[in-house]
C-alpha positions, 0 to 999 in steps of 0.5 A, spaced: 739 292 776 736 287 780 731 292 781 729 293 774 729 286 773 724 285 779 719 291 776 719 288 769 717 281 772 711 285 776 709 288 770 709 282 766 705 278 771 700 283 772 699 284 764 698 276 763 693 276 769 689 282 766 689 278 759 687 272 762 681 275 765 679 279 759 679 272 755 675 269 761 670 274 760 669 274 753 668 267 753 663 266 758 659 272 755 652 270 753 651 271 745 646 277 744 639 275 743 636 278 736 630 282 738 624 281 734 625 274 733 621 269 738 622 262 737 616 258 739 616 251 741 610 247 740 609 240 743 603 235 741 600 229 746 596 225 741 591 221 745 587 218 739 587 211 742 584 212 749 579 218 747 576 213 742 575 208 747 572 213 752 578 212 757 580 219 757 577 226 757 581 231 753 578 237 756 580 234 763 587 233 760 588 240 757 585 243 764 590 239 768 596 241 764 594 249 764 594 248 772 600 244 772 605 247 767 610 252 771 613 258 768 618 262 771 618 257 777 610 259 778 605 253 777 599 255 773 601 262 771 602 261 764 601 268 761 603 269 754 609 265 754 605 258 754 598 256 751 595 250 751 590 248 746 586 241 744 583 238 738 578 232 738 584 227 740 590 231 741 593 237 746 598 242 743 602 246 748 606 252 745 611 256 749 615 262 747 620 261 753 624 255 754 620 248 755 623 241 755 619 236 751 621 231 757 617 236 762 611 235 758 612 227 758 612 228 766 606 232 766 602 227 762 605 221 766 602 224 772 595 225 769 595 218 767 597 216 774 592 221 778 586 218 773 589 210 775 590 209 767 598 209 768 597 201 768 594 201 761 597 207 758 604 209 756 607 215 753 611 214 747 615 219 742 612 219 735 616 216 730 614 221 725 615 227 728 620 229 734 615 234 737 609 229 738 608 224 744 603 218 743 599 215 748 599 207 747 597 201 750 602 196 753 602 190 749 600 185 754 602 178 752 596 173 753 598 167 757 592 163 757 594 156 754 600 155 759 595 153 765 591 148 761 596 142 760 
């Protein structure tokens, strides 16, 4: 009778372990991707103010992004996954693969630092559209009246 009980416990233990493994395997699986539907992300960097003041060249900014954006861990190999285009005052980055908006902000700040305008310009998310960054001037308060007493 002890032998039967021991075998019964073994079977139960083995059965429970198997069920737990199946459960873990089922919950960790990635959902199946739908074929034919590619989600294209589009981000815009609005450079209206610095371009109008001739502080920044939109073509050089577009070239900088084309050279620096990483796709699959490789710099400059955009291929068909990412496209960079520019209008009169803005640069648009469209991506079929996953790309964060924060990465575009990082590259924009890097460009501003390289061209020594980071002290006057900042990169801000637009209030109107969530996929748009704007380049704005820092608001520096004039303090000329304090020294003349």
